[in-house]
Steps between C-alpha positions, in 0.01 A plus 500: 500500500754776429792532728658848518823479713661838569772607738558866559861576587595816698448635846124561548390860565200589700237704334558859593228736600343669192552863484260767379551861374263766365569624146480868402161419346379384837496121425645239727766279363632177670833326441703213632832563681793423277619189688152344473475578134843355427415177681176462312680536171766239610224252587307564176823464286565157651135369501435610144768262371290205619158625416286254303401590148130471571308564824426194708138379526326360809605495854834626612720395797792700622778402740754740633 
Protein backbone atom coordinates (compact mmCIF):
# COMPACT_ATOMS: atom_id res chain seq x y z
CA UNK A 1 0.00 0.00 0.00
CA UNK A 2 1.25 3.47 -0.89
CA UNK A 3 0.69 6.27 1.60
CA UNK A 4 0.44 9.82 0.31
CA UNK A 5 0.46 12.31 3.17
CA UNK A 6 -0.02 15.90 2.11
CA UNK A 7 -0.94 19.00 4.04
CA UNK A 8 -1.96 22.10 2.17
CA UNK A 9 -1.11 25.30 3.99
CA UNK A 10 -3.00 28.54 3.48
CA UNK A 11 -6.47 29.89 3.95
CA UNK A 12 -8.94 27.91 1.82
CA UNK A 13 -10.79 29.82 -0.88
CA UNK A 14 -14.25 28.86 -2.06
CA UNK A 15 -14.61 28.08 -5.74
CA UNK A 16 -15.90 31.25 -7.35
CA UNK A 17 -18.64 31.20 -9.92
CA UNK A 18 -17.21 30.61 -13.40
CA UNK A 19 -17.67 33.59 -15.71
CA UNK A 20 -18.54 33.51 -19.39
CA UNK A 21 -18.15 36.02 -22.18
CA UNK A 22 -18.71 36.07 -25.92
CA UNK A 23 -15.74 36.65 -28.22
CA UNK A 24 -15.85 38.83 -31.32
CA UNK A 25 -16.09 35.63 -33.37
CA UNK A 26 -19.26 34.70 -31.47
CA UNK A 27 -17.73 31.89 -29.37
CA UNK A 28 -18.43 31.55 -25.65
CA UNK A 29 -15.35 31.50 -23.38
CA UNK A 30 -15.34 30.49 -19.70
CA UNK A 31 -12.83 31.44 -17.04
CA UNK A 32 -12.22 31.07 -13.30
CA UNK A 33 -12.19 34.15 -11.09
CA UNK A 34 -8.63 35.16 -10.15
CA UNK A 35 -8.94 34.19 -6.45
CA UNK A 36 -10.10 30.66 -7.35
CA UNK A 37 -7.35 30.23 -9.91
CA UNK A 38 -4.68 31.43 -7.45
CA UNK A 39 -5.85 28.98 -4.75
CA UNK A 40 -5.87 26.06 -7.19
CA UNK A 41 -2.28 26.90 -8.15
CA UNK A 42 -1.31 27.08 -4.46
CA UNK A 43 -2.79 23.63 -3.78
CA UNK A 44 -1.20 22.13 -6.89
CA UNK A 45 2.24 23.52 -6.01
CA UNK A 46 2.11 21.91 -2.55
CA UNK A 47 0.63 18.57 -3.64
CA UNK A 48 2.95 18.05 -6.60
CA UNK A 49 5.92 17.97 -4.20
CA UNK A 50 4.67 14.70 -2.63
CA UNK A 51 3.27 13.14 -5.81
CA UNK A 52 4.39 9.53 -6.27
CA UNK A 53 6.63 8.76 -9.22
CA UNK A 54 4.28 6.06 -10.54
CA UNK A 55 0.49 5.93 -10.44
CA UNK A 56 -0.99 3.78 -7.66
CA UNK A 57 -2.65 0.53 -8.67
CA UNK A 58 -5.76 -0.96 -7.08
CA UNK A 59 -8.30 0.48 -4.69
CA UNK A 60 -7.74 3.91 -3.14
CA UNK A 61 -8.88 5.27 0.20
CA UNK A 62 -8.96 8.98 1.05
CA UNK A 63 -9.27 10.64 4.42
CA UNK A 64 -9.67 14.40 4.81
